[in-house]
C-alpha positions in Angstrom: 20.0 -25.1 -1.8 20.4 -28.9 -1.5 23.6 -30.8 -1.2 23.8 -34.4 -2.3 26.7 -36.7 -1.3 27.0 -40.2 -2.9 28.9 -43.2 -1.7 29.1 -46.9 -2.3 30.6 -47.2 -5.7 33.5 -49.5 -6.5 34.7 -52.5 -8.5 32.6 -55.7 -8.6 32.5 -58.8 -10.7 29.7 -59.5 -13.0 26.8 -61.0 -11.1 27.7 -59.2 -7.9 26.0 -56.5 -5.9 26.6 -53.0 -4.8 24.5 -50.5 -2.8 24.8 -46.8 -3.5 23.8 -44.2 -1.0 22.9 -40.5 -1.4 22.6 -38.3 1.6 20.7 -35.0 1.2 21.2 -31.9 3.3 20.2 -28.3 3.2 16.7 -27.4 2.0 15.5 -31.0 2.0 11.9 -30.0 2.8 11.8 -28.7 -0.8 12.6 -32.1 -2.3 9.7 -33.9 -4.1 11.7 -36.7 -5.6 15.2 -38.2 -5.8 16.8 -40.5 -8.2 19.9 -41.9 -9.8 21.3 -41.3 -13.2 24.3 -42.9 -14.9 26.7 -42.0 -17.6 29.1 -44.3 -19.4 32.0 -43.0 -21.4 30.9 -41.7 -24.7 27.2 -42.0 -23.8 24.5 -39.7 -22.7 23.5 -39.5 -19.0 20.4 -41.7 -18.5 17.9 -42.1 -15.7 18.3 -45.3 -13.8 15.6 -45.0 -11.2 13.6 -42.4 -9.2 11.4 -42.3 -6.2 8.9 -39.7 -5.2 7.9 -38.6 -1.8 4.7 -40.7 -2.2 6.9 -43.8 -2.6 6.2 -44.3 -6.3 9.2 -45.5 -8.3 10.3 -45.5 -11.9 13.0 -47.7 -13.4 14.8 -47.9 -16.7 13.9 -51.0 -18.6 17.6 -52.1 -18.5 17.6 -52.4 -14.7 14.1 -53.6 -13.9 14.2 -56.6 -11.7 17.9 -56.1 -10.8 18.0 -52.7 -9.2 15.9 -51.4 -6.3 15.6 -47.7 -5.2 14.5 -46.9 -1.7 14.6 -44.0 0.8 15.1 -43.5 4.5 13.3 -40.3 5.3 14.7 -40.2 8.8 18.2 -40.1 7.4 17.3 -38.0 4.3 19.0 -40.7 2.3 18.1 -42.6 -0.9 19.6 -45.9 -1.8 20.2 -47.9 -5.0 20.6 -51.6 -4.4 22.1 -53.1 -7.5 22.1 -56.9 -7.9 23.1 -59.2 -10.8 25.4 -56.5 -12.1 26.5 -56.7 -15.7 29.6 -55.1 -17.4 27.2 -52.8 -19.2 26.2 -51.3 -15.9 29.7 -49.7 -15.7 29.3 -46.0 -15.4 29.5 -43.0 -13.2 26.3 -42.9 -11.1 24.9 -39.5 -10.1 22.3 -38.7 -7.5 19.6 -36.2 -8.5 16.9 -34.4 -6.5 13.9 -32.5 -7.8 11.8 -30.0 -6.0 10.5 -26.6 -5.4 14.0 -25.1 -5.3 14.9 -26.8 -8.6 17.1 -29.8 -9.4 20.4 -30.7 -7.9 23.2 -33.2 -8.7 25.6 -35.1 -6.6 29.3 -35.3 -7.5 29.0 -38.9 -8.8 30.4 -42.2 -7.8 32.0 -44.8 -10.2 30.7 -48.3 -10.6 32.8 -50.7 -12.5 31.7 -54.2 -13.3 34.3 -56.6 -14.6 33.4 -59.6 -16.8 
């Protein structure tokens, strides 16, 4: 099993920045990739960004150039640096892991961007 704990959400004005963190514990050696999803009210959960153990990354078109995903293997933590935030980035953000043991979700952290 893998446990994922997110932190770093909050309220920010448009144009501001936030950094989300996701700390993994448990069977972390089975993780191949980690990422972030988000879900706004009334909308489907969508992939924001992901990073593989190789370091390769994927970003949603809507966040390219504004968000940066990174990982600290020594801390078993993945980060999402969010810059130039827009009101449409408002959502619950969820950490996700993929691996041999299957996929796991964190509990989510709320990001609210005011205009």
